[in-house]
Rosetta silent file (secondary structure, phi, psi, omega in degrees, C-alpha in Angstrom):
SEQUENCE: XXXXXXXXXXXXXXXXXXXXXXXXXXXXXXXXXXXXXXXXXXXXXXXXXXXXXXXXXXXXXXXXXXXXXXXXXXXXXXXX
SCORE:     score description
SCORE:     0.000 S_00000001
   1 L     0.000  127.347  178.527  -97.264   67.436  296.175 S_00000001
   2 L   -79.630  140.956  166.837  -93.832   66.009  296.195 S_00000001
   3 L   -71.881  157.447 -172.764  -93.016   62.838  294.507 S_00000001
   4 L  -107.073  144.201 -176.288  -91.551   60.386  296.957 S_00000001
   5 L  -120.033  130.710 -177.032  -88.046   58.937  296.851 S_00000001
   6 L   -72.760  135.546  178.042  -87.072   55.803  298.500 S_00000001
   7 H   -52.020  -30.456  179.615  -84.076   56.094  301.094 S_00000001
   8 H   -65.646  -37.241  179.561  -82.206   53.310  299.128 S_00000001
   9 H   -61.099  -50.149  176.225  -82.270   55.598  296.079 S_00000001
  10 H   -59.076  -45.040 -179.951  -80.615   58.482  297.913 S_00000001
  11 H   -52.921  -55.779 -179.912  -78.081   55.988  299.394 S_00000001
  12 H   -57.543  -38.476  176.043  -77.210   54.831  295.960 S_00000001
  13 H   -64.848  -40.446 -179.459  -76.690   58.356  294.523 S_00000001
  14 H   -63.720  -50.126 -179.486  -74.386   59.217  297.522 S_00000001
  15 H   -59.801  -33.248  175.403  -72.392   56.019  296.955 S_00000001
  16 H   -61.509  -37.529 -175.407  -72.046   56.662  293.272 S_00000001
  17 H   -80.055  -37.366  178.954  -70.506   60.063  294.151 S_00000001
  18 L  -122.031   72.492 -174.518  -68.480   58.765  297.142 S_00000001
  19 L   -55.272  144.343  169.451  -67.521   55.035  296.480 S_00000001
  20 L    84.291   -1.971  178.568  -66.590   53.256  299.624 S_00000001
  21 L   -71.851  156.556  167.905  -68.444   55.701  302.022 S_00000001
  22 E   -89.672  113.418 -178.948  -70.569   54.412  304.984 S_00000001
  23 E  -130.077  125.831  171.822  -74.023   55.712  304.137 S_00000001
  24 E  -121.410  127.576 -179.846  -77.251   55.412  306.140 S_00000001
  25 E  -126.184  122.342  178.013  -80.456   57.072  304.866 S_00000001
  26 E  -114.085  152.196  168.336  -83.605   57.193  306.923 S_00000001
  27 E  -164.175  140.528  178.228  -87.160   58.603  306.368 S_00000001
  28 L   -86.932  -23.724 -168.328  -90.413   58.108  308.043 S_00000001
  29 L  -135.558    5.883  179.254  -92.428   59.568  305.202 S_00000001
  30 L    60.925   21.893  175.094  -90.134   59.413  302.031 S_00000001
  31 L  -131.567  -36.054  176.512  -90.151   63.195  301.816 S_00000001
  32 E  -114.463  128.232 -171.201  -88.031   64.161  304.855 S_00000001
  33 E  -124.259  158.058  165.008  -84.682   62.363  305.231 S_00000001
  34 E  -130.162  121.563  178.929  -81.671   62.036  307.400 S_00000001
  35 E  -115.095  125.568  172.178  -78.449   60.904  305.863 S_00000001
  36 E  -111.338  124.785 -173.115  -75.367   59.870  307.753 S_00000001
  37 E  -130.875  129.142 -176.244  -72.258   59.629  305.730 S_00000001
  38 E  -118.633  124.480  177.818  -68.725   58.671  306.868 S_00000001
  39 L  -159.668  144.087  177.563  -65.918   59.144  304.291 S_00000001
  40 H   -59.770  -31.578 -176.151  -62.205   59.924  303.972 S_00000001
  41 H   -53.088  -30.832 -173.619  -63.389   62.424  301.209 S_00000001
  42 H   -78.152   -9.768  179.608  -64.494   64.930  304.020 S_00000001
  43 L   -57.742  126.307 -177.222  -60.996   65.202  305.380 S_00000001
  44 L    73.625    8.072  172.561  -60.026   68.851  305.342 S_00000001
  45 L   -92.066  148.992  171.332  -63.427   70.073  304.111 S_00000001
  46 L   -80.515  166.145  179.143  -65.593   72.551  305.900 S_00000001
  47 H   -54.542  -44.582  179.566  -69.126   71.761  306.847 S_00000001
  48 H   -63.072  -49.685 -178.449  -70.351   73.684  303.746 S_00000001
  49 H   -58.420  -36.868  175.752  -67.993   71.878  301.399 S_00000001
  50 H   -56.458  -54.658 -175.452  -69.337   68.547  302.776 S_00000001
  51 H   -60.680  -41.526 -175.298  -72.888   69.500  302.277 S_00000001
  52 H   -64.653  -33.957 -179.833  -72.140   70.638  298.687 S_00000001
  53 H   -60.014  -47.849 -178.322  -70.604   67.139  297.890 S_00000001
  54 H   -64.807  -49.878 -175.865  -73.956   65.512  299.054 S_00000001
  55 H   -60.892  -36.924  175.741  -76.165   68.100  297.340 S_00000001
  56 H   -70.215  -36.285  176.718  -74.307   67.619  294.119 S_00000001
  57 H   -67.170  -34.423 -179.147  -74.549   63.856  294.329 S_00000001
  58 H   -85.815  -24.609 -178.282  -78.256   63.987  294.769 S_00000001
  59 H    54.516 -138.603 -165.265  -78.824   66.703  292.082 S_00000001
  60 H   -61.991  -14.896 -177.580  -82.185   67.752  290.854 S_00000001
  61 H   -66.016  -24.464  168.136  -84.050   65.576  293.375 S_00000001
  62 E   -58.165  127.138 -176.197  -83.322   68.182  295.958 S_00000001
  63 L    84.154   -4.229  174.690  -86.403   70.310  296.250 S_00000001
  64 L  -117.197  -91.213  179.918  -88.394   67.969  294.256 S_00000001
  65 L   -65.051  -31.007 -171.262  -88.553   64.388  295.598 S_00000001
  66 E  -103.794  102.990 -179.384  -86.570   65.399  298.566 S_00000001
  67 L   -74.398  -47.511 -177.819  -88.330   68.161  300.653 S_00000001
  68 E  -140.120  134.725 -178.236  -85.969   68.145  303.563 S_00000001
  69 E  -133.756  114.162 -175.347  -82.637   66.525  304.088 S_00000001
  70 E   -97.445  128.274 -174.661  -80.754   66.514  307.450 S_00000001
  71 E  -116.770  136.726  175.027  -77.096   65.638  307.036 S_00000001
  72 E  -128.041  112.165 -168.487  -74.546   64.233  309.396 S_00000001
  73 E  -128.226  123.807 -165.404  -71.233   64.050  307.548 S_00000001
  74 E  -142.771  155.674  169.502  -67.978   62.908  309.291 S_00000001
  75 L   -88.196  160.323 -175.345  -64.619   61.503  308.434 S_00000001
  76 H   -55.758  -33.314 -179.805  -63.859   58.032  309.835 S_00000001
  77 H   -62.643  -46.545 -177.916  -61.663   59.732  312.576 S_00000001
  78 H   -66.122  -34.773 -177.338  -64.529   62.004  313.519 S_00000001
  79 H   -71.690  -23.515  179.678  -66.983   59.115  313.581 S_00000001
  80 L    75.869    0.000    0.000  -64.765   57.169  316.008 S_00000001
């Protein structure tokens, strides 16, 4: 059984790693999450590089408190 993590905790971890980002994190069960992040930091980065930034921000919670994380990562220009 996984420990549960509040979406606000994930949002806080991402904002610590990417100050000024627009971050929305949702979860129906506090085990499976969707995070939408818009940041200039993603400019010139591949999809894999963007995912690594988020995974590094969340750290050891991935695979423990967070069972599944769907990511939508965009620059402000891509977000429109």
